[in-house]
C-alpha positions as a printed Julia matrix, in Angstrom:
476×3 Matrix{Float64}:
  -0.01   -0.31   0.27
   1.19    3.74  -0.93
   3.25    4.92   2.41
   1.25    8.0    2.0
  -2.4     6.55   2.27
  -1.24    4.27   4.88
   0.07    7.21   7.27
  -3.47    8.91   6.55
  -5.3     5.95   7.47
  -3.32    5.36  10.92
  -3.64    9.07  11.67
  -7.44    8.32  11.44
  -7.24    6.06  14.43
  -5.5     8.92  16.48
  -7.94   11.62  15.56
 -10.77    9.44  16.42
  -9.36    9.13  20.01
  -8.7    12.51  20.1
 -12.45   13.24  19.16
 -13.58   11.19  21.73
 -11.56   12.69  24.42
 -12.85   16.12  23.97
 -16.24   14.15  23.6
 -16.09   12.62  26.96
 -14.46   16.19  29.0
 -18.14   17.78  27.54
 -20.07   14.79  28.22
 -19.05   14.2   31.96
 -19.74   15.67  35.38
 -17.5    14.58  37.96
 -14.86   17.12  38.3
 -11.67   14.49  37.84
 -12.66   14.15  34.18
 -14.48   17.19  33.18
 -12.1    19.57  34.32
  -8.74   17.13  35.25
  -8.74   15.42  32.54
  -8.0    12.34  34.41
  -8.64    9.71  32.05
  -7.54    7.53  28.69
  -9.65    7.23  25.84
  -7.82    3.71  23.94
  -8.0     1.81  21.11
  -6.88   -1.85  20.72
  -6.23   -4.37  17.9
  -8.31   -7.59  17.96
  -4.78   -9.0   19.23
  -4.74   -6.15  21.93
  -2.27   -4.18  20.89
  -2.17   -0.62  21.27
  -3.38    1.55  18.24
  -3.96    4.64  19.39
  -4.63    6.69  23.04
  -4.93   10.13  24.07
  -2.41   12.05  26.13
  -4.65   13.94  28.76
  -3.02   11.9   32.16
   0.27   10.81  31.21
  -0.01    8.62  34.26
  -2.5     6.22  32.74
  -0.22    5.78  29.66
  -0.19    1.54  30.33
  -3.8     1.98  32.14
  -5.96    0.94  29.32
  -4.32   -1.89  27.23
  -3.91   -3.58  30.69
  -7.74   -3.04  31.33
  -8.51   -4.31  28.06
  -6.05   -7.6   28.58
  -7.04   -8.07  31.76
 -11.1    -8.03  30.76
 -10.94  -10.3   27.92
  -9.28  -12.6   29.45
 -11.52  -13.34  32.08
 -14.24  -13.16  29.18
 -12.65  -15.17  26.79
 -14.99  -17.45  25.64
 -18.37  -15.67  26.2
 -17.96  -12.06  24.31
 -21.04  -11.32  21.97
 -21.58   -7.96  20.05
 -23.19   -5.15  21.86
 -21.1    -6.42  25.37
 -19.78   -3.77  27.68
 -17.28   -4.73  30.46
 -16.1    -2.86  33.78
 -13.02   -3.48  35.61
 -11.88   -1.52  38.94
  -9.26   -2.83  40.44
  -6.18   -0.41  40.59
  -3.58   -3.26  40.91
  -4.61   -5.24  37.88
  -5.09   -1.37  35.88
  -5.18    1.74  37.36
  -2.63    3.98  38.85
  -4.12    3.8   42.89
  -7.18    6.49  42.49
 -10.97    6.03  42.47
 -10.88    4.4   38.71
 -12.68    2.19  36.46
 -12.36    1.05  32.84
 -15.02    0.04  30.39
 -14.45   -2.34  27.49
 -16.48   -2.34  24.44
 -15.35   -5.11  21.88
 -16.18   -4.82  18.03
 -16.82   -8.16  16.23
 -16.93   -8.19  12.77
 -18.15  -11.67  11.0
 -17.7   -13.41  14.79
 -14.08  -11.8   14.74
 -12.9    -9.3   17.77
 -11.36   -6.41  15.32
 -11.31   -3.97  17.87
 -11.28   -3.06  21.34
 -12.69    0.3   22.73
 -11.35    1.45  26.58
 -11.93    4.3   28.48
 -10.47    4.23  31.91
 -11.32    7.23  34.02
 -11.18    8.52  37.66
 -14.31    9.11  39.54
 -15.02   11.13  42.44
 -15.59    8.45  45.13
 -15.82    4.62  44.92
 -16.02    3.72  49.08
 -13.41    3.23  51.32
 -13.06    5.09  54.72
 -12.63    8.74  53.67
 -14.31   10.51  50.78
 -12.68   11.08  47.97
  -9.32    9.42  46.15
  -6.48   10.02  49.22
  -6.67    8.02  52.04
  -3.24    8.97  53.86
  -3.96    6.16  57.04
  -5.26    3.4   55.27
  -3.03    0.03  55.8
  -4.98   -1.4   52.9
  -6.51   -1.6   49.97
 -10.06   -2.24  50.82
  -9.73    1.13  53.63
  -9.17    3.0   50.6
 -12.21    1.85  47.34
 -14.47   -1.05  46.26
 -12.91   -3.16  43.97
 -14.7    -3.98  41.13
 -13.72   -7.37  39.34
 -14.62   -7.9   35.98
 -18.55   -7.31  35.25
 -20.85   -6.56  32.66
 -22.49   -2.98  32.22
 -24.07   -4.65  29.09
 -25.02   -8.21  28.14
 -25.58   -8.11  24.17
 -26.61   -4.24  23.84
 -29.02   -4.99  26.86
 -28.13   -2.93  30.27
 -27.38   -4.64  33.76
 -28.72   -2.85  35.99
 -27.61   -4.49  38.63
 -24.03   -3.73  38.53
 -24.82    0.27  38.38
 -26.91   -0.38  41.76
 -24.07   -1.82  43.25
 -21.58    1.02  42.03
 -24.01    3.64  43.17
 -24.56    2.29  46.69
 -20.73    2.06  47.41
 -20.05    6.01  46.42
 -20.59    9.13  48.22
 -21.12   10.52  44.83
 -23.65    8.29  43.17
 -24.67   11.32  40.86
 -21.65   11.78  39.18
 -20.42    8.65  38.86
 -23.73    7.27  37.27
 -23.41   10.24  35.01
 -19.71    9.36  34.14
 -20.45    5.98  33.49
 -23.27    6.97  30.72
 -20.98    9.15  29.16
 -18.15    6.62  28.85
 -20.52    4.26  27.16
 -22.33    6.4   24.83
 -18.37    7.49  23.98
 -17.13    4.29  23.52
 -20.41    3.34  21.51
 -19.68    6.35  19.63
 -16.22    5.02  18.47
 -17.71    1.58  17.83
 -19.76    3.36  14.97
 -16.77    5.0   13.89
 -14.71    1.71  13.34
 -17.36   -0.06  11.73
 -17.69    3.28   9.1
 -13.79    2.25   8.38
 -14.39   -1.11   8.32
 -17.01   -0.73   5.68
 -14.82    1.75   3.65
 -11.3     0.74   3.61
 -12.07   -3.17   4.82
  -9.98   -4.99   7.62
  -6.99   -5.83   5.88
  -6.06   -1.81   4.91
  -6.98   -1.32   7.99
  -4.28   -3.64   9.44
  -1.6    -2.68   7.26
  -2.01    1.04   8.42
  -1.59   -0.26  11.81
   1.3    -1.94  11.44
   2.52    0.79   9.42
   2.36    3.35  12.39
   3.7     0.87  14.73
   6.77    0.53  12.66
   7.45    4.25  12.29
   6.64    4.91  15.86
   9.18    2.33  16.68
  11.96    3.45  14.37
  11.62    6.82  16.2
  11.76    6.03  19.5
  14.97    3.42  18.48
  16.58    6.69  17.67
  15.55    8.78  20.55
  16.71    5.99  23.28
  20.15    5.64  20.9
  20.47    9.39  21.26
  19.82    9.73  25.08
  21.83    6.6   26.36
  25.64    5.74  25.63
  26.37    1.95  25.5
  28.15    2.34  29.39
  24.09    3.31  30.66
  23.89    5.19  33.67
  22.44    4.8   37.49
  20.2     7.28  38.88
  18.86    7.47  42.62
  16.19   10.08  44.15
  14.23   10.03  47.99
  10.61    8.84  48.75
   8.87   10.55  51.32
  10.34    9.41  54.57
  13.88    9.12  53.42
  13.58    5.45  51.67
  15.67    5.69  48.57
  14.85    4.29  45.16
  17.53    3.6   42.34
  17.14    3.09  39.04
  19.89    1.46  36.33
  19.84    2.18  32.55
  21.7    -0.11  30.11
  21.24   -0.43  26.29
  20.56   -4.33  25.54
  21.37   -3.97  21.62
  17.69   -3.31  21.0
  16.28   -1.11  23.23
  16.94    0.46  27.22
  16.68   -2.35  30.16
  15.51   -0.18  32.72
  15.77   -1.81  36.24
  14.34   -0.25  39.12
  15.96   -1.52  43.15
  14.67   -0.38  46.37
  15.43   -1.45  49.74
  12.57   -0.37  51.01
   9.68   -2.9   50.9
   5.91   -2.44  51.02
   4.75   -0.7   53.78
   1.35   -0.75  56.22
   0.8     2.63  54.3
  -0.46    4.33  51.1
   2.85    5.23  49.5
   2.59    2.5   46.55
   2.56    2.49  42.94
   0.55    0.12  41.0
   2.33   -1.9   38.18
   0.76    0.59  35.36
   1.95    3.82  37.23
   5.33    2.56  38.11
   5.6     1.48  34.34
   4.52    4.76  33.44
   6.94    6.7   35.38
   9.64    5.05  34.28
   8.88    5.23  30.5
   8.03    8.92  30.73
  11.73   10.68  31.43
  13.03    8.42  29.03
  10.74    9.54  25.89
  10.16   13.14  27.11
  11.96   14.56  23.86
   9.47   12.27  21.16
   6.65   11.36  22.95
   4.55   14.09  21.74
   5.79   13.29  17.9
   4.99    9.64  17.6
   1.69    8.11  17.37
   0.96    6.72  20.9
   0.56    3.02  20.17
   1.99   -0.25  20.98
   5.41    0.6   19.96
   5.68    3.36  22.71
   4.55    0.67  25.5
   7.51   -2.01  24.12
  10.13    0.74  23.8
  11.68   -0.53  26.82
  12.18   -3.43  29.01
  11.63   -2.64  32.58
  11.88   -4.67  35.37
  10.55   -3.52  38.85
  11.48   -5.41  42.49
   8.47   -7.24  43.4
   6.88   -6.77  47.09
   8.46   -3.43  47.07
   6.81    0.17  46.92
   7.42   -0.51  43.24
   5.66   -3.62  43.14
   3.31   -4.18  45.93
   0.88   -7.15  46.41
  -2.35   -6.66  45.14
  -3.65   -5.93  48.75
  -1.55   -2.81  49.64
  -3.18    0.51  49.59
  -1.78    3.16  46.55
  -3.49    5.73  46.97
  -0.73    8.16  47.01
   1.49    6.34  44.75
   0.98    9.08  42.42
   3.0    11.6   44.71
   4.85    9.15  47.21
   6.49    7.11  45.05
   5.65    8.08  40.87
   7.95   11.62  41.62
  10.29    9.8   42.93
  10.77    7.06  40.72
  10.66    9.35  37.54
  13.61   11.65  39.07
  15.84    8.53  39.45
  15.5     7.71  35.68
  16.56   11.32  34.88
  19.53   11.38  37.09
  20.4     8.36  35.79
  20.15   10.06  32.28
  22.19   12.55  33.29
  24.54    9.98  34.86
  24.87    8.3   31.11
  25.57   12.32  29.65
  22.06   12.47  27.81
  21.94   15.84  26.77
  20.3    18.03  29.24
  17.55   19.45  26.8
  16.14   15.81  26.57
  16.18   15.05  30.64
  13.67   17.6   32.05
  13.22   17.42  35.52
  10.21   15.39  36.67
   9.71   17.29  39.59
   7.82   15.67  42.93
   5.7    16.22  46.0
   2.44   17.5   46.34
   1.23   20.61  47.66
  -2.18   20.38  49.95
  -5.08   19.31  48.8
  -8.72   19.05  49.66
 -11.14   16.84  49.06
 -14.83   18.25  50.14
 -18.35   16.24  49.62
 -21.24   16.74  51.18
 -22.4    13.79  53.93
 -24.2    11.0   53.14
 -27.68   11.26  53.57
 -27.43   15.29  53.2
 -30.37   16.92  51.83
 -28.2    19.46  49.73
 -25.75   18.17  47.45
 -22.68   19.31  46.12
 -20.14   18.19  43.68
 -17.59   16.45  44.81
 -14.49   19.04  44.97
 -10.88   17.23  44.62
  -9.25   20.58  44.82
  -5.27   21.05  44.78
  -5.13   25.02  45.95
  -2.12   25.71  43.54
   1.59   25.96  44.05
   4.35   28.42  42.97
   8.21   27.52  42.61
   9.54   26.27  45.81
   5.87   25.5   47.4
   5.77   21.68  45.56
   3.12   20.52  43.91
   3.24   18.14  40.57
   5.28   19.78  37.84
   3.87   21.24  34.36
   2.72   18.64  32.08
   1.84   15.88  34.4
  -1.52   17.32  34.87
  -4.23   18.83  32.66
  -6.38   20.54  35.43
  -5.87   24.42  35.44
  -5.61   26.37  38.69
  -9.25   26.38  39.59
 -10.6    29.77  39.69
 -12.32   31.58  42.57
 -15.7    31.85  40.72
 -15.96   27.96  40.09
 -15.1    27.23  43.71
 -18.01   29.33  44.71
 -20.42   29.05  41.86
 -19.56   25.0   41.61
 -18.98   23.84  45.06
 -20.22   26.47  47.34
 -17.41   27.49  48.67
 -16.05   31.16  49.1
 -12.05   31.41  48.21
 -10.65   33.98  50.68
  -7.55   34.37  49.55
  -4.57   32.59  47.9
  -1.5    34.22  47.93
   2.17   33.04  47.06
   5.58   34.07  49.29
   8.92   32.68  48.11
   8.47   29.57  49.6
   4.83   29.28  51.06
   1.63   29.59  49.78
  -1.08   30.54  51.99
  -4.91   30.02  51.07
  -8.67   30.25  53.5
 -11.63   28.86  51.98
 -15.09   29.04  53.6
 -18.15   26.77  53.56
 -20.97   29.23  52.24
 -24.16   27.51  53.12
 -23.3    23.52  53.14
 -22.79   21.55  56.18
 -19.81   18.94  54.37
 -17.04   16.32  54.87
 -13.53   17.13  54.0
  -9.75   15.53  53.75
  -6.73   17.42  53.67
  -3.6    15.49  52.22
  -0.22   16.93  52.5
   2.74   14.89  52.25
   5.36   16.9   53.5
   5.05   17.74  57.08
   5.7    21.35  57.35
   1.72   21.68  55.98
  -0.5    23.06  58.56
  -3.7    23.45  58.84
  -5.91   25.35  61.22
  -9.93   25.23  61.35
 -11.28   28.1   63.55
  -8.56   28.59  65.63
  -7.91   25.03  65.94
  -4.1    24.55  64.37
  -2.95   21.0   63.15
  -0.31   19.79  61.2
   0.19   17.56  58.49
  -2.73   15.14  57.44
  -6.15   15.27  58.76
  -9.14   12.15  58.25
 -13.01   13.32  57.19
 -14.23   15.78  59.36
 -17.58   18.22  59.57
 -17.14   21.67  57.9
 -20.16   23.4   58.98
 -21.78   25.86  56.84
 -19.84   29.5   57.55
 -16.32   27.92  58.88
 -13.36   29.18  58.04
 -10.41   26.52  56.41
  -7.32   28.17  56.47
  -4.04   26.5   54.83
  -0.65   27.05  55.25
   2.53   25.17  53.36
   6.2    25.68  52.77
   8.21   24.27  50.1
């Protein structure tokens, strides 16, 4: 086939997921999807290789493929047109937050041609505290409900019991229900578009174009990796919150980079663990910083490096370990260790950006269960300045939340938000709804004051009565 035509057809896969990204963000109501863009939309082929994926949340780079493979393995001999599958197990496919995956198979002539996968964060899915962050959890059941592979639809008919199961286990059932419906609508629209492509081009031509895209991405990534890593390789290290260290060794094995992470710290009874998907993304992203935006995001990207993680550590814990703070406590230092190894190897500075680490104080606010007045659940990192910690630019699509949005959507008044050279000061006032809140701050120098009651560090869910003022001070 003409290379120009192959490229045009393959580019259509990427355009499809980008269009579905915009559609899902418009249809969803959950703040983590509509505002934070914490979701991934992916298209897998019949062999469950990644054809295309959006880029709104880099932490989720590996998640859709792993979700699709786990679901198809579970339902391998019981798949029919019109089925939609559901998964919510972070150690199988996730980053540790309250996230779920849905998958819709596209079947033509009794053959699985494609799998449409949406993975997205939800405001609440059970657990001891409302919201994503459970700083005091000692096992995963304190953090969330584990959803094993289930059917949302069977041959086009909804399975209502599954939706009810999720709803009664969520403090934000209305947004969860709405986001699930939006995800199903987007997956169905993807299926319709793919069936149109099958009619227009035929399966052989589409398959050839997919192979062309993988070959192109593989060549570009190989050039990048050869440029940044000399044959001698490199070693780097970084520090987890609490003082434990992680080290990374990079070497060229003749075809691709072999990346091995090492940690003397075993898994613990806290929530500072990364899921397998999160650890792999944290190691891959710094290596491809110079080229990831310029190549198709397909299976060649995910297979670009050979990753080894130590089992039983914070990088690859057992499936019962709490992991809600893995994005902040593990992913950042792990990416920093990879960057340090690249610099040790002599990689060009322009290709080794500092991934940063740490987290500014954040609030998760929910109306109490059973409250007559509902507010949209708010996951709010109140912003950060250089020297005040927080996620680095590019690791989240969420903008700095405005005072108007805080007041109108979440019924809180942002009294002030100001930065000093190395500190951030924020105060919010509850304008009319008694609520529950969770404050999460990894660094112990963060302080909280509520109506004269000074606290240090993290706190659990508490009543937040109407009129109360909450003051946060964070020093980096």
